[in-house]
C-alpha positions in Angstrom: 0.5 76.1 13.5 1.7 77.9 10.4 1.8 81.2 12.2 3.8 79.7 15.1 6.3 78.1 12.7 6.8 81.4 10.9 7.1 83.3 14.2 9.7 80.9 15.6 11.8 80.9 12.3 11.7 84.7 11.9 12.5 85.2 15.6 15.5 82.9 15.4 16.8 84.8 12.3 16.2 88.2 13.9 18.1 87.1 17.1 20.9 85.7 14.9 21.1 89.0 12.9 21.1 91.0 16.1 23.8 89.0 17.8 26.0 89.0 14.7 24.9 92.3 13.1 25.5 94.7 16.0 29.2 93.6 16.6 29.6 93.6 12.8 28.2 97.2 12.6 30.7 98.4 15.2 33.5 96.6 13.4 32.5 98.3 10.2 32.5 101.7 11.8 36.0 101.2 13.3 37.4 99.7 10.2 36.1 102.7 8.1 37.8 105.2 10.5 41.0 103.2 10.6 41.1 102.9 6.8 40.6 106.6 6.4 43.3 107.5 9.0 45.7 105.0 7.3 45.1 106.8 4.0 45.7 110.2 5.5 48.8 109.0 7.3 50.2 107.6 4.1 49.5 110.9 2.3 51.1 112.9 5.1 54.3 110.7 5.1 54.6 111.1 1.3 54.4 114.9 1.7 56.9 114.9 4.6 59.5 113.1 2.4 59.2 115.7 -0.3 59.7 118.7 2.0 63.2 120.1 1.8 64.8 122.0 4.7 65.5 124.9 2.4 61.8 125.8 2.4 62.6 128.0 5.4 64.8 130.2 3.2 62.0 130.8 0.8 62.4 127.9 -1.6 59.0 126.8 -3.1 57.5 123.6 -1.6 56.0 121.0 -3.9 53.6 118.7 -2.1 52.0 115.6 -3.7 48.4 115.8 -4.8 46.0 115.2 -1.9 43.5 112.3 -2.1 40.1 113.2 -3.4 38.2 115.2 -0.8 41.2 115.5 1.4 43.6 118.4 2.4 47.4 118.2 2.7 49.4 121.2 3.9 52.8 122.1 5.3 53.0 124.1 8.4 56.0 125.7 10.1 57.0 124.7 13.6 54.9 127.6 15.1 51.8 126.2 13.3 51.5 128.6 10.4 50.5 127.1 7.0 53.4 127.4 4.5 52.0 125.5 1.6 49.2 123.2 0.5 45.6 123.3 1.7 44.1 123.5 5.1 43.4 126.0 7.8 45.8 128.9 8.2 47.0 127.6 11.6 47.1 124.2 13.1 44.4 123.1 15.5 45.5 122.9 19.1 45.4 119.1 19.2 47.7 118.9 16.3 50.3 121.1 17.9 51.6 118.2 19.9 53.4 116.9 16.8 56.1 119.5 17.6 57.4 116.9 20.1 58.3 114.6 17.2 55.4 112.1 17.3 52.7 111.4 14.7 49.4 112.7 16.0 45.9 111.3 15.3 43.3 114.0 16.0 39.7 114.8 15.2 38.1 118.1 15.0 34.4 119.0 14.8 34.4 118.5 11.1 37.6 116.6 10.1 39.8 113.6 10.8 43.4 114.8 11.0 46.8 113.1 10.7 49.9 115.2 11.5 53.5 114.0 10.6 56.6 116.0 11.8 59.4 117.0 9.3 62.7 116.7 11.2 66.3 117.6 10.5 69.0 116.5 12.9 66.3 115.5 15.4 64.8 119.0 15.2 61.3 119.5 14.0 61.4 122.1 11.2 57.8 121.7 9.9 54.5 119.7 10.2 52.6 118.0 7.4 48.9 118.0 8.1 46.5 115.7 6.2 42.8 115.8 6.8 39.5 114.6 5.4 35.9 115.5 6.2 34.2 113.3 8.8 31.1 113.4 6.6 32.9 111.3 4.0 33.7 108.7 6.6 30.1 108.7 7.8 29.0 108.2 4.2 31.3 105.2 3.8 30.0 103.7 7.1 26.4 104.3 6.1 27.0 102.6 2.8 28.5 99.5 4.5 25.7 99.4 7.1 23.1 99.6 4.3 24.8 96.7 2.6 24.7 94.8 5.9 21.0 95.6 6.4 20.3 94.4 2.9 22.0 91.1 3.7 20.0 90.8 6.9 16.8 91.5 5.0 17.7 88.8 2.5 18.3 86.5 5.3 14.9 87.3 6.8 13.2 86.8 3.4 15.0 83.5 2.8 14.2 82.3 6.3 10.6 83.4 5.9 10.3 81.6 2.6 11.8 78.5 4.0 9.7 78.6 7.1 6.5 79.2 5.0 7.3 76.2 2.8 8.1 74.0 5.8 5.0 75.2 7.6 2.9 74.1 4.6 4.7 70.8 4.4 3.9 70.2 8.1 0.4 71.7 8.4 -1.0 69.8 5.5 -0.4 66.3 7.0 -1.3 67.7 10.4 -4.7 68.8 9.0 -5.1 65.4 7.4 -4.2 63.8 10.7 -6.8 65.9 12.5 -9.4 65.1 9.9 -8.7 61.4 10.3 -9.0 61.7 14.1 -12.3 63.5 13.7 -13.5 60.7 11.4 -12.4 58.1 13.9 -14.3 59.9 16.6 -17.4 59.9 14.4 -17.1 56.1 14.0 -15.3 55.8 10.6 -12.6 53.3 11.5 -11.4 53.1 7.9 -10.0 56.6 8.1 -6.2 56.6 7.3 -4.1 59.8 7.0 -1.8 59.8 3.9 1.9 59.3 4.3 3.6 62.7 4.7 7.3 61.9 4.6 7.8 63.5 8.1 8.7 60.6 10.4 7.2 62.1 13.5 3.8 62.8 11.8 3.9 59.4 10.1 4.5 57.7 13.4 1.5 59.5 14.9 -0.5 58.5 11.9 0.5 54.9 12.3 -0.4 55.0 16.0 -3.8 56.5 15.0 -4.4 53.8 12.4 -3.5 51.1 14.9 -5.9 52.6 17.4 -8.6 52.6 14.6 -7.9 49.0 13.9 -8.1 48.1 17.6 -11.4 50.0 18.0 -12.8 48.4 14.9 -11.9 45.0 16.2 -13.3 45.8 19.7 -16.6 47.0 18.2 -16.7 43.9 15.9 -16.1 41.7 19.0 -18.9 43.5 20.8 -21.3 43.0 17.9 -20.2 39.4 17.6 -20.8 39.0 21.3 -24.4 40.3 20.9 -25.0 37.9 18.0 -23.4 34.9 19.7 -25.0 35.6 23.1 -28.5 35.9 21.7 -28.0 32.8 19.6 -26.0 30.6 21.9 -28.0 31.3 25.1 -31.4 30.8 23.5 -31.3 27.0 23.5 -30.1 26.4 27.1 -32.5 29.0 28.4 -35.4 27.3 26.6 -34.2 23.9 27.9 -34.0 25.3 31.4 -37.5 26.7 31.2 -38.9 23.4 29.9 -37.2 21.4 32.6 -38.6 23.7 35.4 -42.1 23.7 33.8 -42.0 19.9 33.6 -41.1 19.7 37.3 -43.9 22.0 38.3 -46.5 20.1 36.2 -45.6 16.7 37.6 -46.0 15.4 41.1 -43.7 16.1 44.0 -41.5 13.0 43.2 -40.8 14.5 39.7 -39.7 17.9 41.1 -36.3 16.8 42.5 -35.1 15.2 39.2 -36.4 18.2 37.3 -34.4 20.5 39.6 -31.3 18.4 39.2 -31.6 18.5 35.4 -32.2 22.3 35.7 -29.0 22.7 37.7 -27.0 20.7 35.1 -28.5 22.9 32.4 -27.6 26.0 34.4 -24.0 24.7 34.6 -24.0 24.3 30.8 -25.5 27.8 30.5 -22.7 29.2 32.7 -20.2 27.5 30.5 -21.8 28.9 27.4 -21.7 32.4 28.9 -18.0 32.1 29.8 -17.2 30.9 26.2 -19.1 33.7 24.6 -17.4 36.3 26.8 -14.0 34.8 26.0 -14.7 35.0 22.3 -16.0 38.6 22.7 -13.0 39.9 24.6 -10.2 38.6 22.4 -9.4 36.3 19.6 -8.7 32.8 21.0 -5.2 31.5 20.7 -4.9 28.9 17.9 -1.7 27.5 19.2 -3.4 25.6 22.1 -4.3 21.9 21.8 -7.1 19.7 23.2 -8.5 16.2 23.1 -11.3 16.0 20.6 -12.8 12.9 22.1 -13.2 14.6 25.5 -14.9 17.6 23.9 -17.3 15.5 21.8 -18.2 13.4 24.9 -19.0 16.6 26.8 -21.2 18.0 24.0 -23.1 14.7 23.6 -23.7 14.5 27.4 -25.0 18.1 27.3 -27.5 17.4 24.5 -28.4 13.9 25.3 -31.4 14.8 27.4 -33.1 17.2 25.0 -32.6 14.7 22.1 -34.1 12.0 24.2 -37.1 14.2 25.0 -37.6 14.7 21.3 -37.3 10.9 20.8 -34.3 11.3 18.5 -31.1 9.4 18.9 -27.8 11.3 19.4 -24.8 9.1 18.7 -21.1 9.6 19.2 -18.3 7.9 17.2 -14.7 8.3 18.2 -12.5 7.1 15.4 -9.1 7.8 17.1 -8.8 11.5 16.2 -5.5 13.3 16.8 -5.4 16.2 19.2 -6.6 19.5 17.6 -4.5 22.6 17.4 -7.2 25.2 18.0 -9.1 27.0 20.8 -11.3 24.6 22.6 -13.7 27.5 23.4 -14.2 28.4 19.8 -14.6 24.7 18.7 -17.1 24.1 21.5 -19.2 27.0 20.2 -19.1 25.7 16.6 -20.2 22.3 17.8 -23.0 23.9 19.8 -24.2 25.6 16.7 -24.0 22.5 14.5 -25.8 20.3 17.1 -28.5 22.9 17.6 -29.0 23.3 13.9 -29.3 19.5 13.5 -31.8 19.4 16.3 -33.9 22.3 15.0 -33.8 21.8 11.3 -32.6 18.2 10.8 -34.4 14.9 11.0 -33.8 11.6 12.5 -30.7 10.5 14.3 -27.8 12.8 14.7 -24.3 11.4 14.7 -21.1 13.1 15.9 -17.9 11.6 14.5 -14.3 12.5 15.5 -11.7 11.2 13.1 -8.4 11.9 11.4 -8.4 13.4 7.9 -4.9 13.5 6.5 -3.0 16.1 8.6 -6.2 17.5 10.0 -8.8 16.7 12.5 -12.3 16.1 11.1 -15.5 16.4 13.2 -18.7 15.4 11.4 -22.2 16.3 12.6 -24.7 14.4 10.4 -28.5 14.0 10.5 -31.1 12.4 8.2 -32.5 15.6 6.8 -32.6 15.8 3.0 -34.0 19.3 2.6 -31.8 21.4 0.2 -29.6 23.8 2.1 -27.5 26.8 1.2 -25.3 28.9 3.5 -27.4 31.6 5.2 -26.7 35.3 5.2 -27.5 37.8 7.9 -30.0 39.6 5.7 -31.9 36.6 4.3 -31.7 33.9 7.0 -31.7 35.3 10.5 -33.0 32.0 11.8 -29.8 30.2 10.8 -27.4 33.0 11.6 -25.5 30.7 13.9 -24.1 28.7 10.9 -22.5 31.9 9.5 -21.0 32.6 12.9 -19.8 29.0 13.2 -18.1 29.2 9.8 -16.4 32.5 10.8 -15.2 30.9 14.1 -13.8 27.9 12.2 -11.9 30.3 9.9 -10.5 32.2 12.9 -8.9 28.9 14.0 -7.3 28.2 10.6 -10.0 25.6 10.0 -12.9 25.1 7.6 -16.6 24.3 7.9 -17.9 22.2 5.0 -21.4 21.1 4.0 -22.2 17.9 2.1 -25.5 16.6 0.9 -25.7 12.9 0.9 -28.5 10.4 0.1 -28.7 9.5 3.7 -28.9 13.1 4.9 -26.9 16.3 5.6 -23.4 16.4 7.0 -21.4 19.3 8.3 -17.6 18.7 8.6 -15.4 20.8 10.8 -11.7 20.6 9.7 -9.1 21.7 12.2 -5.3 21.7 12.2 -3.9 18.6 14.0 -1.4 19.0 16.8 2.1 17.4 16.9 2.7 13.9 18.2 3.9 15.3 21.5 1.1 17.8 22.1 -1.1 15.4 24.2 -0.5 12.3 26.2 -1.3 9.1 24.5 -1.2 10.7 21.0 1.3 8.0 19.9 -1.0 5.1 20.9 -4.0 4.2 18.8 -7.3 2.8 20.1 -10.0 1.1 18.1 -13.1 3.2 17.2 -16.0 3.1 19.6 -19.6 4.2 19.4 -21.7 5.9 22.2 -25.4 6.5 22.2 -28.4 4.5 21.2 -28.3 2.5 18.0 
């Protein structure tokens, strides 16, 4: 890239010098010849003024001194030199001055200016002024060398400027290329430094945005793998147990077992849809839903498996407001909490939906009193779902809290409450009701 920048810059300067320098060189040559002829004409006119008509009678002729390197001479009308310096006879081109006109002529070696000396409209003499053409060529060469020097300075200046600009551009471009290579190698934290060049910085911002999107996509895929393995394990196990129970019983027990298996398959399909939705994109937190409907749905889904384990599953609806969160994400959090209470808790499990200040509170409590701390992926893979549930709650601007009480363990999910007009019936209050065995 640096070579291309230098090539373009120098090519532009060379083209500009050629387009401007060639006409300027021609102008210098013409101006030098014109200046020299003007000087010769002035010297010839001065000499012509000093020539007296009496020179033809033998009076001496006094001519002004000639310019350095030049010749000034007086010639008779027939072309013979009378005084001054120059050839003994006028050159043929200069002879035309006899007609009374100033003649500009050039011989093989000289530039010549001839001025007539007239008396009563009769030419009585000719003043010839001449200078070597080599002197004019020397002047032209000196001016052209000066012009070439300026062109060289322009090339050097343009080259230095182009070199500096190329370094200014190539350094951030290299950093951008290195960041792109790191991104291709899987390092999504690679960020090229700010260069100060708007176009390069815009490209770097686009690359950084791409890195963020790829990082989020991979994080969602990893979360999908974690959630899928955790959230699908329980319904698959329940489906297997229901089918095995139907096979082990008599024919009359097979039909109810198949029906329960179909219900479990529907729940499994719902779980798959939820996990896919969470994996594809972050659920919108601006949506609202009825908490009591979601809690009733979750209890109905888990009622059979708790009954099989001879453990009560109760639901208390204490007039909770509508929640401003993603129903998909909240459903998955509740699935994790209920599954955790089933697997690691004891006794009856109670789900409570209630209002807590300007938030919605959902409690999942059991009678287990075993000390509990938040698991990590490295130390508690069996309870990884709780870590996932807490992350999902945070993604919905909520919180998942843990409380140890004398009666057992209680998880509380706090969610933002929707406005009074977000759901029908939000303005009317109903008394709390309890579902499930006592």
